Chimera marker file (.cmm) of the C-alpha trace (Angstrom):
<marker_set name="trace">
<marker id="1" x="-48.314" y="115.654" z="185.598" r="1" g="1" b="0" radius="0.5"/>
<marker id="2" x="-46.757" y="118.950" z="187.153" r="1" g="1" b="0" radius="0.5"/>
<marker id="3" x="-48.590" y="118.034" z="191.084" r="1" g="1" b="0" radius="0.5"/>
<marker id="4" x="-46.000" y="117.104" z="193.224" r="1" g="1" b="0" radius="0.5"/>
<marker id="5" x="-48.748" y="115.203" z="194.084" r="1" g="1" b="0" radius="0.5"/>
<marker id="6" x="-50.671" y="112.493" z="191.852" r="1" g="1" b="0" radius="0.5"/>
<marker id="7" x="-52.972" y="110.197" z="193.110" r="1" g="1" b="0" radius="0.5"/>
<marker id="8" x="-55.399" y="107.886" z="191.175" r="1" g="1" b="0" radius="0.5"/>
<marker id="9" x="-57.417" y="105.368" z="192.110" r="1" g="1" b="0" radius="0.5"/>
<marker id="10" x="-58.649" y="102.357" z="189.738" r="1" g="1" b="0" radius="0.5"/>
<marker id="11" x="-62.671" y="101.710" z="189.653" r="1" g="1" b="0" radius="0.5"/>
<marker id="12" x="-62.712" y="98.168" z="189.882" r="1" g="1" b="0" radius="0.5"/>
<marker id="13" x="-63.907" y="97.148" z="193.474" r="1" g="1" b="0" radius="0.5"/>
<marker id="14" x="-60.559" y="94.867" z="193.791" r="1" g="1" b="0" radius="0.5"/>
<marker id="15" x="-58.349" y="98.083" z="192.871" r="1" g="1" b="0" radius="0.5"/>
<marker id="16" x="-60.645" y="100.659" z="195.010" r="1" g="1" b="0" radius="0.5"/>
<marker id="17" x="-58.070" y="99.921" z="197.987" r="1" g="1" b="0" radius="0.5"/>
<marker id="18" x="-55.374" y="100.944" z="195.914" r="1" g="1" b="0" radius="0.5"/>
<marker id="19" x="-54.111" y="104.404" z="195.688" r="1" g="1" b="0" radius="0.5"/>
<marker id="20" x="-51.147" y="105.169" z="193.357" r="1" g="1" b="0" radius="0.5"/>
<marker id="21" x="-48.943" y="108.127" z="193.992" r="1" g="1" b="0" radius="0.5"/>
<marker id="22" x="-46.077" y="109.708" z="192.506" r="1" g="1" b="0" radius="0.5"/>
<marker id="23" x="-44.729" y="112.478" z="195.344" r="1" g="1" b="0" radius="0.5"/>
<marker id="24" x="-42.562" y="114.876" z="193.288" r="1" g="1" b="0" radius="0.5"/>
<marker id="25" x="-39.208" y="115.457" z="195.301" r="1" g="1" b="0" radius="0.5"/>
<marker id="26" x="-40.346" y="112.853" z="197.512" r="1" g="1" b="0" radius="0.5"/>
<marker id="27" x="-39.238" y="109.939" z="195.609" r="1" g="1" b="0" radius="0.5"/>
<marker id="28" x="-37.480" y="109.745" z="192.231" r="1" g="1" b="0" radius="0.5"/>
<marker id="29" x="-39.254" y="110.493" z="188.932" r="1" g="1" b="0" radius="0.5"/>
<marker id="30" x="-39.322" y="106.883" z="188.126" r="1" g="1" b="0" radius="0.5"/>
<marker id="31" x="-40.755" y="105.756" z="191.238" r="1" g="1" b="0" radius="0.5"/>
<marker id="32" x="-44.406" y="105.366" z="192.273" r="1" g="1" b="0" radius="0.5"/>
<marker id="33" x="-45.689" y="104.654" z="195.714" r="1" g="1" b="0" radius="0.5"/>
<marker id="34" x="-48.635" y="102.160" z="196.308" r="1" g="1" b="0" radius="0.5"/>
<marker id="35" x="-50.869" y="102.155" z="199.210" r="1" g="1" b="0" radius="0.5"/>
<marker id="36" x="-53.090" y="99.497" z="199.827" r="1" g="1" b="0" radius="0.5"/>
<marker id="37" x="-55.774" y="100.631" z="201.800" r="1" g="1" b="0" radius="0.5"/>
<marker id="38" x="-57.057" y="97.083" z="202.927" r="1" g="1" b="0" radius="0.5"/>
<marker id="39" x="-53.336" y="95.490" z="203.650" r="1" g="1" b="0" radius="0.5"/>
<marker id="40" x="-52.266" y="99.260" z="204.778" r="1" g="1" b="0" radius="0.5"/>
<marker id="41" x="-49.307" y="99.002" z="203.501" r="1" g="1" b="0" radius="0.5"/>
<marker id="42" x="-47.009" y="101.287" z="201.166" r="1" g="1" b="0" radius="0.5"/>
<marker id="43" x="-45.203" y="99.988" z="198.310" r="1" g="1" b="0" radius="0.5"/>
<marker id="44" x="-42.633" y="101.849" z="196.878" r="1" g="1" b="0" radius="0.5"/>
<marker id="45" x="-41.539" y="100.483" z="192.947" r="1" g="1" b="0" radius="0.5"/>
<marker id="46" x="-39.114" y="101.566" z="190.478" r="1" g="1" b="0" radius="0.5"/>
<marker id="47" x="-40.222" y="101.328" z="187.012" r="1" g="1" b="0" radius="0.5"/>
<marker id="48" x="-37.150" y="100.183" z="184.573" r="1" g="1" b="0" radius="0.5"/>
<marker id="49" x="-36.539" y="102.020" z="180.913" r="1" g="1" b="0" radius="0.5"/>
<marker id="50" x="-37.807" y="98.239" z="179.782" r="1" g="1" b="0" radius="0.5"/>
<marker id="51" x="-41.186" y="98.940" z="181.375" r="1" g="1" b="0" radius="0.5"/>
<marker id="52" x="-40.515" y="96.582" z="184.332" r="1" g="1" b="0" radius="0.5"/>
<marker id="53" x="-41.445" y="97.055" z="187.951" r="1" g="1" b="0" radius="0.5"/>
<marker id="54" x="-39.208" y="96.252" z="190.962" r="1" g="1" b="0" radius="0.5"/>
<marker id="55" x="-40.478" y="96.492" z="194.367" r="1" g="1" b="0" radius="0.5"/>
<marker id="56" x="-37.550" y="98.774" z="196.431" r="1" g="1" b="0" radius="0.5"/>
<marker id="57" x="-39.645" y="99.139" z="200.020" r="1" g="1" b="0" radius="0.5"/>
<marker id="58" x="-42.741" y="97.921" z="201.044" r="1" g="1" b="0" radius="0.5"/>
<marker id="59" x="-44.143" y="98.717" z="205.296" r="1" g="1" b="0" radius="0.5"/>
<marker id="60" x="-46.578" y="98.002" z="206.662" r="1" g="1" b="0" radius="0.5"/>
<marker id="61" x="-49.101" y="100.266" z="208.672" r="1" g="1" b="0" radius="0.5"/>
<marker id="62" x="-50.938" y="100.080" z="211.940" r="1" g="1" b="0" radius="0.5"/>
<marker id="63" x="-54.947" y="100.817" z="211.696" r="1" g="1" b="0" radius="0.5"/>
<marker id="64" x="-54.138" y="104.336" z="212.679" r="1" g="1" b="0" radius="0.5"/>
<marker id="65" x="-50.888" y="105.223" z="211.119" r="1" g="1" b="0" radius="0.5"/>
<marker id="66" x="-52.577" y="104.309" z="207.491" r="1" g="1" b="0" radius="0.5"/>
<marker id="67" x="-55.298" y="106.535" z="208.775" r="1" g="1" b="0" radius="0.5"/>
<marker id="68" x="-53.378" y="109.760" z="208.812" r="1" g="1" b="0" radius="0.5"/>
<marker id="69" x="-50.646" y="108.508" z="206.366" r="1" g="1" b="0" radius="0.5"/>
<marker id="70" x="-52.980" y="108.995" z="203.375" r="1" g="1" b="0" radius="0.5"/>
<marker id="71" x="-53.562" y="112.617" z="204.286" r="1" g="1" b="0" radius="0.5"/>
<marker id="72" x="-50.495" y="113.225" z="205.096" r="1" g="1" b="0" radius="0.5"/>
<marker id="73" x="-49.022" y="111.947" z="202.020" r="1" g="1" b="0" radius="0.5"/>
<marker id="74" x="-52.119" y="113.604" z="200.021" r="1" g="1" b="0" radius="0.5"/>
<marker id="75" x="-51.111" y="117.325" z="201.548" r="1" g="1" b="0" radius="0.5"/>
<marker id="76" x="-47.513" y="116.888" z="200.272" r="1" g="1" b="0" radius="0.5"/>
<marker id="77" x="-45.478" y="118.814" z="199.797" r="1" g="1" b="0" radius="0.5"/>
<marker id="78" x="-47.529" y="121.096" z="202.086" r="1" g="1" b="0" radius="0.5"/>
<marker id="79" x="-48.344" y="120.318" z="205.833" r="1" g="1" b="0" radius="0.5"/>
<marker id="80" x="-51.581" y="118.608" z="206.646" r="1" g="1" b="0" radius="0.5"/>
<marker id="81" x="-53.854" y="120.267" z="209.434" r="1" g="1" b="0" radius="0.5"/>
<marker id="82" x="-54.882" y="118.984" z="212.560" r="1" g="1" b="0" radius="0.5"/>
<marker id="83" x="-58.318" y="119.012" z="211.330" r="1" g="1" b="0" radius="0.5"/>
<marker id="84" x="-57.649" y="117.046" z="208.269" r="1" g="1" b="0" radius="0.5"/>
<marker id="85" x="-55.943" y="114.073" z="210.140" r="1" g="1" b="0" radius="0.5"/>
<marker id="86" x="-58.585" y="114.123" z="212.919" r="1" g="1" b="0" radius="0.5"/>
<marker id="87" x="-61.422" y="114.048" z="210.372" r="1" g="1" b="0" radius="0.5"/>
<marker id="88" x="-59.111" y="111.318" z="208.783" r="1" g="1" b="0" radius="0.5"/>
<marker id="89" x="-58.389" y="109.575" z="211.990" r="1" g="1" b="0" radius="0.5"/>
<marker id="90" x="-62.014" y="109.613" z="213.135" r="1" g="1" b="0" radius="0.5"/>
<marker id="91" x="-64.006" y="109.370" z="209.845" r="1" g="1" b="0" radius="0.5"/>
<marker id="92" x="-65.703" y="112.869" z="210.634" r="1" g="1" b="0" radius="0.5"/>
<marker id="93" x="-66.235" y="115.395" z="208.430" r="1" g="1" b="0" radius="0.5"/>
<marker id="94" x="-64.597" y="118.340" z="208.632" r="1" g="1" b="0" radius="0.5"/>
<marker id="95" x="-66.541" y="120.463" z="210.357" r="1" g="1" b="0" radius="0.5"/>
<marker id="96" x="-67.265" y="118.183" z="213.141" r="1" g="1" b="0" radius="0.5"/>
<marker id="97" x="-63.465" y="117.307" z="213.185" r="1" g="1" b="0" radius="0.5"/>
<marker id="98" x="-63.063" y="121.034" z="213.785" r="1" g="1" b="0" radius="0.5"/>
<marker id="99" x="-65.595" y="121.220" z="216.137" r="1" g="1" b="0" radius="0.5"/>
<marker id="100" x="-63.693" y="118.027" z="218.209" r="1" g="1" b="0" radius="0.5"/>
<marker id="101" x="-60.645" y="120.270" z="218.100" r="1" g="1" b="0" radius="0.5"/>
<marker id="102" x="-62.293" y="122.887" z="219.850" r="1" g="1" b="0" radius="0.5"/>
<marker id="103" x="-64.466" y="121.218" z="222.673" r="1" g="1" b="0" radius="0.5"/>
<marker id="104" x="-62.144" y="118.544" z="223.475" r="1" g="1" b="0" radius="0.5"/>
<marker id="105" x="-58.644" y="119.753" z="222.431" r="1" g="1" b="0" radius="0.5"/>
<marker id="106" x="-56.357" y="118.139" z="224.583" r="1" g="1" b="0" radius="0.5"/>
<marker id="107" x="-57.846" y="114.098" z="224.270" r="1" g="1" b="0" radius="0.5"/>
<marker id="108" x="-58.123" y="114.579" z="220.277" r="1" g="1" b="0" radius="0.5"/>
<marker id="109" x="-54.417" y="115.836" z="219.704" r="1" g="1" b="0" radius="0.5"/>
<marker id="110" x="-52.913" y="112.939" z="222.357" r="1" g="1" b="0" radius="0.5"/>
<marker id="111" x="-54.935" y="110.671" z="219.826" r="1" g="1" b="0" radius="0.5"/>
<marker id="112" x="-53.829" y="112.312" z="216.794" r="1" g="1" b="0" radius="0.5"/>
<marker id="113" x="-49.929" y="112.195" z="218.165" r="1" g="1" b="0" radius="0.5"/>
<marker id="114" x="-50.657" y="108.575" z="219.250" r="1" g="1" b="0" radius="0.5"/>
<marker id="115" x="-51.387" y="108.105" z="215.563" r="1" g="1" b="0" radius="0.5"/>
<marker id="116" x="-48.808" y="110.236" z="214.052" r="1" g="1" b="0" radius="0.5"/>
<marker id="117" x="-45.928" y="108.120" z="216.876" r="1" g="1" b="0" radius="0.5"/>
<marker id="118" x="-46.670" y="104.758" z="214.954" r="1" g="1" b="0" radius="0.5"/>
<marker id="119" x="-45.363" y="106.413" z="211.707" r="1" g="1" b="0" radius="0.5"/>
<marker id="120" x="-41.612" y="107.214" z="212.009" r="1" g="1" b="0" radius="0.5"/>
<marker id="121" x="-39.413" y="103.905" z="211.828" r="1" g="1" b="0" radius="0.5"/>
<marker id="122" x="-41.507" y="102.619" z="209.051" r="1" g="1" b="0" radius="0.5"/>
<marker id="123" x="-41.659" y="106.224" z="206.954" r="1" g="1" b="0" radius="0.5"/>
<marker id="124" x="-37.696" y="105.586" z="207.841" r="1" g="1" b="0" radius="0.5"/>
<marker id="125" x="-37.338" y="102.841" z="205.629" r="1" g="1" b="0" radius="0.5"/>
<marker id="126" x="-38.686" y="105.127" z="202.431" r="1" g="1" b="0" radius="0.5"/>
<marker id="127" x="-35.686" y="107.866" z="203.782" r="1" g="1" b="0" radius="0.5"/>
<marker id="128" x="-39.157" y="110.326" z="205.062" r="1" g="1" b="0" radius="0.5"/>
<marker id="129" x="-39.954" y="111.657" z="208.586" r="1" g="1" b="0" radius="0.5"/>
<marker id="130" x="-42.705" y="113.206" z="209.857" r="1" g="1" b="0" radius="0.5"/>
<marker id="131" x="-42.361" y="116.853" z="211.312" r="1" g="1" b="0" radius="0.5"/>
<marker id="132" x="-44.840" y="118.518" z="213.509" r="1" g="1" b="0" radius="0.5"/>
<marker id="133" x="-45.655" y="121.920" z="212.583" r="1" g="1" b="0" radius="0.5"/>
<marker id="134" x="-46.463" y="123.766" z="216.263" r="1" g="1" b="0" radius="0.5"/>
<marker id="135" x="-50.071" y="124.287" z="216.287" r="1" g="1" b="0" radius="0.5"/>
<marker id="136" x="-50.796" y="123.646" z="212.871" r="1" g="1" b="0" radius="0.5"/>
<marker id="137" x="-50.446" y="120.040" z="211.768" r="1" g="1" b="0" radius="0.5"/>
<marker id="138" x="-47.797" y="117.552" z="210.138" r="1" g="1" b="0" radius="0.5"/>
<marker id="139" x="-45.856" y="117.532" z="207.298" r="1" g="1" b="0" radius="0.5"/>
<marker id="140" x="-43.642" y="114.424" z="205.749" r="1" g="1" b="0" radius="0.5"/>
<marker id="141" x="-40.509" y="115.495" z="204.541" r="1" g="1" b="0" radius="0.5"/>
<marker id="142" x="-37.185" y="113.781" z="202.769" r="1" g="1" b="0" radius="0.5"/>
<marker id="143" x="-34.774" y="112.498" z="205.593" r="1" g="1" b="0" radius="0.5"/>
<marker id="144" x="-31.684" y="114.845" z="205.257" r="1" g="1" b="0" radius="0.5"/>
<marker id="145" x="-28.905" y="112.841" z="203.038" r="1" g="1" b="0" radius="0.5"/>
<marker id="146" x="-26.705" y="111.783" z="206.415" r="1" g="1" b="0" radius="0.5"/>
<marker id="147" x="-29.759" y="110.133" z="208.023" r="1" g="1" b="0" radius="0.5"/>
<marker id="148" x="-31.215" y="108.700" z="204.853" r="1" g="1" b="0" radius="0.5"/>
<marker id="149" x="-31.237" y="104.799" z="204.314" r="1" g="1" b="0" radius="0.5"/>
<marker id="150" x="-29.003" y="103.611" z="201.642" r="1" g="1" b="0" radius="0.5"/>
<marker id="151" x="-30.994" y="104.695" z="198.011" r="1" g="1" b="0" radius="0.5"/>
<marker id="152" x="-31.523" y="101.264" z="195.979" r="1" g="1" b="0" radius="0.5"/>
<marker id="153" x="-33.547" y="101.043" z="192.726" r="1" g="1" b="0" radius="0.5"/>
<link id1="1" id2="2" r="1" g="1" b="0" radius="0.2"/>
<link id1="2" id2="3" r="1" g="1" b="0" radius="0.2"/>
<link id1="3" id2="4" r="1" g="1" b="0" radius="0.2"/>
<link id1="4" id2="5" r="1" g="1" b="0" radius="0.2"/>
<link id1="5" id2="6" r="1" g="1" b="0" radius="0.2"/>
<link id1="6" id2="7" r="1" g="1" b="0" radius="0.2"/>
<link id1="7" id2="8" r="1" g="1" b="0" radius="0.2"/>
<link id1="8" id2="9" r="1" g="1" b="0" radius="0.2"/>
<link id1="9" id2="10" r="1" g="1" b="0" radius="0.2"/>
<link id1="10" id2="11" r="1" g="1" b="0" radius="0.2"/>
<link id1="11" id2="12" r="1" g="1" b="0" radius="0.2"/>
<link id1="12" id2="13" r="1" g="1" b="0" radius="0.2"/>
<link id1="13" id2="14" r="1" g="1" b="0" radius="0.2"/>
<link id1="14" id2="15" r="1" g="1" b="0" radius="0.2"/>
<link id1="15" id2="16" r="1" g="1" b="0" radius="0.2"/>
<link id1="16" id2="17" r="1" g="1" b="0" radius="0.2"/>
<link id1="17" id2="18" r="1" g="1" b="0" radius="0.2"/>
<link id1="18" id2="19" r="1" g="1" b="0" radius="0.2"/>
<link id1="19" id2="20" r="1" g="1" b="0" radius="0.2"/>
<link id1="20" id2="21" r="1" g="1" b="0" radius="0.2"/>
<link id1="21" id2="22" r="1" g="1" b="0" radius="0.2"/>
<link id1="22" id2="23" r="1" g="1" b="0" radius="0.2"/>
<link id1="23" id2="24" r="1" g="1" b="0" radius="0.2"/>
<link id1="24" id2="25" r="1" g="1" b="0" radius="0.2"/>
<link id1="25" id2="26" r="1" g="1" b="0" radius="0.2"/>
<link id1="26" id2="27" r="1" g="1" b="0" radius="0.2"/>
<link id1="27" id2="28" r="1" g="1" b="0" radius="0.2"/>
<link id1="28" id2="29" r="1" g="1" b="0" radius="0.2"/>
<link id1="29" id2="30" r="1" g="1" b="0" radius="0.2"/>
<link id1="30" id2="31" r="1" g="1" b="0" radius="0.2"/>
<link id1="31" id2="32" r="1" g="1" b="0" radius="0.2"/>
<link id1="32" id2="33" r="1" g="1" b="0" radius="0.2"/>
<link id1="33" id2="34" r="1" g="1" b="0" radius="0.2"/>
<link id1="34" id2="35" r="1" g="1" b="0" radius="0.2"/>
<link id1="35" id2="36" r="1" g="1" b="0" radius="0.2"/>
<link id1="36" id2="37" r="1" g="1" b="0" radius="0.2"/>
<link id1="37" id2="38" r="1" g="1" b="0" radius="0.2"/>
<link id1="38" id2="39" r="1" g="1" b="0" radius="0.2"/>
<link id1="39" id2="40" r="1" g="1" b="0" radius="0.2"/>
<link id1="40" id2="41" r="1" g="1" b="0" radius="0.2"/>
<link id1="41" id2="42" r="1" g="1" b="0" radius="0.2"/>
<link id1="42" id2="43" r="1" g="1" b="0" radius="0.2"/>
<link id1="43" id2="44" r="1" g="1" b="0" radius="0.2"/>
<link id1="44" id2="45" r="1" g="1" b="0" radius="0.2"/>
<link id1="45" id2="46" r="1" g="1" b="0" radius="0.2"/>
<link id1="46" id2="47" r="1" g="1" b="0" radius="0.2"/>
<link id1="47" id2="48" r="1" g="1" b="0" radius="0.2"/>
<link id1="48" id2="49" r="1" g="1" b="0" radius="0.2"/>
<link id1="49" id2="50" r="1" g="1" b="0" radius="0.2"/>
<link id1="50" id2="51" r="1" g="1" b="0" radius="0.2"/>
<link id1="51" id2="52" r="1" g="1" b="0" radius="0.2"/>
<link id1="52" id2="53" r="1" g="1" b="0" radius="0.2"/>
<link id1="53" id2="54" r="1" g="1" b="0" radius="0.2"/>
<link id1="54" id2="55" r="1" g="1" b="0" radius="0.2"/>
<link id1="55" id2="56" r="1" g="1" b="0" radius="0.2"/>
<link id1="56" id2="57" r="1" g="1" b="0" radius="0.2"/>
<link id1="57" id2="58" r="1" g="1" b="0" radius="0.2"/>
<link id1="58" id2="59" r="1" g="1" b="0" radius="0.2"/>
<link id1="59" id2="60" r="1" g="1" b="0" radius="0.2"/>
<link id1="60" id2="61" r="1" g="1" b="0" radius="0.2"/>
<link id1="61" id2="62" r="1" g="1" b="0" radius="0.2"/>
<link id1="62" id2="63" r="1" g="1" b="0" radius="0.2"/>
<link id1="63" id2="64" r="1" g="1" b="0" radius="0.2"/>
<link id1="64" id2="65" r="1" g="1" b="0" radius="0.2"/>
<link id1="65" id2="66" r="1" g="1" b="0" radius="0.2"/>
<link id1="66" id2="67" r="1" g="1" b="0" radius="0.2"/>
<link id1="67" id2="68" r="1" g="1" b="0" radius="0.2"/>
<link id1="68" id2="69" r="1" g="1" b="0" radius="0.2"/>
<link id1="69" id2="70" r="1" g="1" b="0" radius="0.2"/>
<link id1="70" id2="71" r="1" g="1" b="0" radius="0.2"/>
<link id1="71" id2="72" r="1" g="1" b="0" radius="0.2"/>
<link id1="72" id2="73" r="1" g="1" b="0" radius="0.2"/>
<link id1="73" id2="74" r="1" g="1" b="0" radius="0.2"/>
<link id1="74" id2="75" r="1" g="1" b="0" radius="0.2"/>
<link id1="75" id2="76" r="1" g="1" b="0" radius="0.2"/>
<link id1="76" id2="77" r="1" g="1" b="0" radius="0.2"/>
<link id1="77" id2="78" r="1" g="1" b="0" radius="0.2"/>
<link id1="78" id2="79" r="1" g="1" b="0" radius="0.2"/>
<link id1="79" id2="80" r="1" g="1" b="0" radius="0.2"/>
<link id1="80" id2="81" r="1" g="1" b="0" radius="0.2"/>
<link id1="81" id2="82" r="1" g="1" b="0" radius="0.2"/>
<link id1="82" id2="83" r="1" g="1" b="0" radius="0.2"/>
<link id1="83" id2="84" r="1" g="1" b="0" radius="0.2"/>
<link id1="84" id2="85" r="1" g="1" b="0" radius="0.2"/>
<link id1="85" id2="86" r="1" g="1" b="0" radius="0.2"/>
<link id1="86" id2="87" r="1" g="1" b="0" radius="0.2"/>
<link id1="87" id2="88" r="1" g="1" b="0" radius="0.2"/>
<link id1="88" id2="89" r="1" g="1" b="0" radius="0.2"/>
<link id1="89" id2="90" r="1" g="1" b="0" radius="0.2"/>
<link id1="90" id2="91" r="1" g="1" b="0" radius="0.2"/>
<link id1="91" id2="92" r="1" g="1" b="0" radius="0.2"/>
<link id1="92" id2="93" r="1" g="1" b="0" radius="0.2"/>
<link id1="93" id2="94" r="1" g="1" b="0" radius="0.2"/>
<link id1="94" id2="95" r="1" g="1" b="0" radius="0.2"/>
<link id1="95" id2="96" r="1" g="1" b="0" radius="0.2"/>
<link id1="96" id2="97" r="1" g="1" b="0" radius="0.2"/>
<link id1="97" id2="98" r="1" g="1" b="0" radius="0.2"/>
<link id1="98" id2="99" r="1" g="1" b="0" radius="0.2"/>
<link id1="99" id2="100" r="1" g="1" b="0" radius="0.2"/>
<link id1="100" id2="101" r="1" g="1" b="0" radius="0.2"/>
<link id1="101" id2="102" r="1" g="1" b="0" radius="0.2"/>
<link id1="102" id2="103" r="1" g="1" b="0" radius="0.2"/>
<link id1="103" id2="104" r="1" g="1" b="0" radius="0.2"/>
<link id1="104" id2="105" r="1" g="1" b="0" radius="0.2"/>
<link id1="105" id2="106" r="1" g="1" b="0" radius="0.2"/>
<link id1="106" id2="107" r="1" g="1" b="0" radius="0.2"/>
<link id1="107" id2="108" r="1" g="1" b="0" radius="0.2"/>
<link id1="108" id2="109" r="1" g="1" b="0" radius="0.2"/>
<link id1="109" id2="110" r="1" g="1" b="0" radius="0.2"/>
<link id1="110" id2="111" r="1" g="1" b="0" radius="0.2"/>
<link id1="111" id2="112" r="1" g="1" b="0" radius="0.2"/>
<link id1="112" id2="113" r="1" g="1" b="0" radius="0.2"/>
<link id1="113" id2="114" r="1" g="1" b="0" radius="0.2"/>
<link id1="114" id2="115" r="1" g="1" b="0" radius="0.2"/>
<link id1="115" id2="116" r="1" g="1" b="0" radius="0.2"/>
<link id1="116" id2="117" r="1" g="1" b="0" radius="0.2"/>
<link id1="117" id2="118" r="1" g="1" b="0" radius="0.2"/>
<link id1="118" id2="119" r="1" g="1" b="0" radius="0.2"/>
<link id1="119" id2="120" r="1" g="1" b="0" radius="0.2"/>
<link id1="120" id2="121" r="1" g="1" b="0" radius="0.2"/>
<link id1="121" id2="122" r="1" g="1" b="0" radius="0.2"/>
<link id1="122" id2="123" r="1" g="1" b="0" radius="0.2"/>
<link id1="123" id2="124" r="1" g="1" b="0" radius="0.2"/>
<link id1="124" id2="125" r="1" g="1" b="0" radius="0.2"/>
<link id1="125" id2="126" r="1" g="1" b="0" radius="0.2"/>
<link id1="126" id2="127" r="1" g="1" b="0" radius="0.2"/>
<link id1="127" id2="128" r="1" g="1" b="0" radius="0.2"/>
<link id1="128" id2="129" r="1" g="1" b="0" radius="0.2"/>
<link id1="129" id2="130" r="1" g="1" b="0" radius="0.2"/>
<link id1="130" id2="131" r="1" g="1" b="0" radius="0.2"/>
<link id1="131" id2="132" r="1" g="1" b="0" radius="0.2"/>
<link id1="132" id2="133" r="1" g="1" b="0" radius="0.2"/>
<link id1="133" id2="134" r="1" g="1" b="0" radius="0.2"/>
<link id1="134" id2="135" r="1" g="1" b="0" radius="0.2"/>
<link id1="135" id2="136" r="1" g="1" b="0" radius="0.2"/>
<link id1="136" id2="137" r="1" g="1" b="0" radius="0.2"/>
<link id1="137" id2="138" r="1" g="1" b="0" radius="0.2"/>
<link id1="138" id2="139" r="1" g="1" b="0" radius="0.2"/>
<link id1="139" id2="140" r="1" g="1" b="0" radius="0.2"/>
<link id1="140" id2="141" r="1" g="1" b="0" radius="0.2"/>
<link id1="141" id2="142" r="1" g="1" b="0" radius="0.2"/>
<link id1="142" id2="143" r="1" g="1" b="0" radius="0.2"/>
<link id1="143" id2="144" r="1" g="1" b="0" radius="0.2"/>
<link id1="144" id2="145" r="1" g="1" b="0" radius="0.2"/>
<link id1="145" id2="146" r="1" g="1" b="0" radius="0.2"/>
<link id1="146" id2="147" r="1" g="1" b="0" radius="0.2"/>
<link id1="147" id2="148" r="1" g="1" b="0" radius="0.2"/>
<link id1="148" id2="149" r="1" g="1" b="0" radius="0.2"/>
<link id1="149" id2="150" r="1" g="1" b="0" radius="0.2"/>
<link id1="150" id2="151" r="1" g="1" b="0" radius="0.2"/>
<link id1="151" id2="152" r="1" g="1" b="0" radius="0.2"/>
<link id1="152" id2="153" r="1" g="1" b="0" radius="0.2"/>
</marker_set>
């Protein structure tokens, strides 16, 4: 698939909480990120040429951290709009999130910033960072090479 972010969801109940992502440009082509929404974990796997999977990194996120991480990863490589993040954080339809931004911008953005602030330490382990796009949203991107942790397959 040519998409930068490819997501699949299994249909069985025990698999519904798992999201499999291939994030072209953010992770290697032989890697896969698996989000476990119930456990609030992100696990990066390396797929060997022999077909075996090896865990490279795993991080657990706060409840609100996971609520904003999912739309950030879905939006990759583009930025995720404030309204999309707020809709996910507060479990609102997009039009209600937009309205909340208009009616109560300061408390809404403050809550979003708190949720986003829980991400950097965890994302750093994957070699990523979250960057604010002033007045628009947030973006996940790879850390510059000199700041990234040592890569291990």
